[in-house]
Structures are given as C-alpha cells and as structure tokens.
N, C-alpha and C positions, 0 to 999 in steps of 0.2 A: 715441038722441040725434041730432038733426038737425045737419047741417053748417052750416046757416044760422043756427042758434041761437047767440047770443052766450054764450061760456063764462062761467060764474060761477067763483069760486075752486074750488068742489067739482067741478063738471062738467068742469073743465079740469085738475084735479089728478091727477098720474100715479098716486098710490096709490089714489085713488078709481076711476080707470079700470081699473086692474089688478084691484082687489077686485070691482068690479061685474061686469066681464067674467067673471071666474072664478066668481063666485056664480051668475050666470045660466046659464053653460054647464054648470057642475057640477050645478046643480039639475035640469037636463034629464036628465043621465045618471044621477044618483043616484036618480031615480024608477025607472029601469030596474033599478038595483042592488037596491033594496028589493023590487021585484016578483020578483026572483030569490031572495028570502029572506035577504038580507044587510043588515047595517048598513053605513053608509059607511066607518067605520074598518076593518071587516073587508075590504071591497073594497080599501082602500088596502094592507092587508097582502098580500092575494093578488096585487095588481098589482106590488108590490115583489118578491115572491118568484118570480114566474113566470119572470123572466130571471136572477135571482140567488138561487137557492134556497140556504138555509143561512146566511142573514144572522144576525148577532147582534142582540139586542134594541136596543142603543144605535143602531146604524145604521138598523135598521128604523123605530125611533121618529122619527129625524131625517127620513128620506125620506117617512114617512107624516104628517109635520107634527103629531106628538103628543109629549106628555111621556112619558118613559120609564116612569113608574109606571102611566100609563094604558095604554101599550102592553103592559106585562106583564099587566094584567087582560084586555085584548082577546085576547092570545095564549092565556091560560088558557082563556077561553071558546071560542075557536076549536079548541083542543086537545080540549076536552070534546065538541065537535060533530064531531070527526074530520076537520077541514079542514087542520090543521097538527099537527106533532109537535115536541117539543124533543129535541135530541140533544147529547151532550157534544162539545165541540170535540176533534178528534183530536190537536191539538198541546198543548192546555191543558185538562184535564178540569174546571177551575173555570169555564170559559166554556161558555155554552149557545148553540147555534144553533137557528134555527127553520126547519123544512123542511115543504114541502107534502106532504100525503098524496096518494094517487092521486085520491081524491075532490076534494080541494082543488085539485090541478093541473087536473083536468078543468074545474072551475068557473072557475078563474082564466083558463085558455086561452080558454074561451068568452066570458067577460066582456071580456078584452083585445081579442078580435076585434070585439065590439060597441063597445067604446070607440074603437077605430080607425075604425070606420064613423062613429061620432058625430063624431069629430074631423074626418074628411074632409068631412062635411056642414057643419060650422062653418067650416072653411077655404074651402070652395067659395063662400062668400058674399063672400070677399075677392078682390081682383085677384090674379092669379097671382104677381106680384112681391112683393106684401105677404104672401101666404100663405107663400112661400118664405123670406122674411126674418124673420117674426115669432118663430119658435122660436129662431133664432140670436141675435136681439137680446135675448130674454128670458134665454137661457143666459148671455150676456155680462153682463147686469145681475146675475144671481145670482152669477156669479163675482166681480164687483166687490164685491157686498155681503158675500160670504164672506171677503173680505180683512180681516185684523185691523185695518188702518188705515182701513177704510171708515167714513165719517161719515154 
C-alpha cells in the first residue's frame, strides 16, 4: 500500500492492517513449512513446544490459535508421526502434557532458525526504530486485549 494513497476505511483500519500483514508474511513462511512436510498447525505446535516443552493441550491450543478439540486431533496425528508424545503430568495424573520427541525437537529447532531468518528479512524492510518498536507495541496490544474489561 502506497503512503500517498488515500486511506479508505478498510486500508486504514487497524484490524485489516494487522490481518493483511500477518497473512502475507505468514504465507511466505508457510510455503517453507509445507516444503518440509508439515501442515501449518503442526508447525505452530512445534514452535510452541521448542521453548516450553511439556505444555498442556489447553495452553498449546491458545498459543497456536486453535480450538482445543482441533488441537487434540493435531497432537494425535503428530504423535502417530513420531513428532510429539503425550505424558501424564507428574503432579496430577489426570492432566496430559505434550512433549517433543527427538525427531520433533530436531525439526522444530531447524524451523525456528528458519523462522528467525524470515523475521529478520521482514524487519529489515523497516526503519531501525520501527523494527525495534513493532513487537513491543503488538505485545502491549495483546495484553490490553487479554484484560477482562477490554472492549
């Protein structure tokens, strides 16, 4: 979108700008994910577990932007492929945690490196001050939206 272009409601609307930016940037990386033999939801699971192995399904679903029932099916499929395994929580045997297998960890670590390179390329198109601020601004927005009184 050109800076000289007059904004219409849609092209100037925050939610459109967030969604369109995410869609385009994600599409580039998701092509790479699929070339590695994964579906996008599986990549999201690996990305979540690489730094926080042993998450419960509810937390994993929230961070992966999926409904819990869909997450359960994805984890089942990934378990069958040998990428993750389910283990009982040591404090509460009724709870199940999802852990990466060695194969899953190797794949996750490789893809996270690729994702970081992709992110660096995206951010390099911005001025240094904008690149440094964008994540903080988005985290603040998410924090505000997570508040019970957010409208």
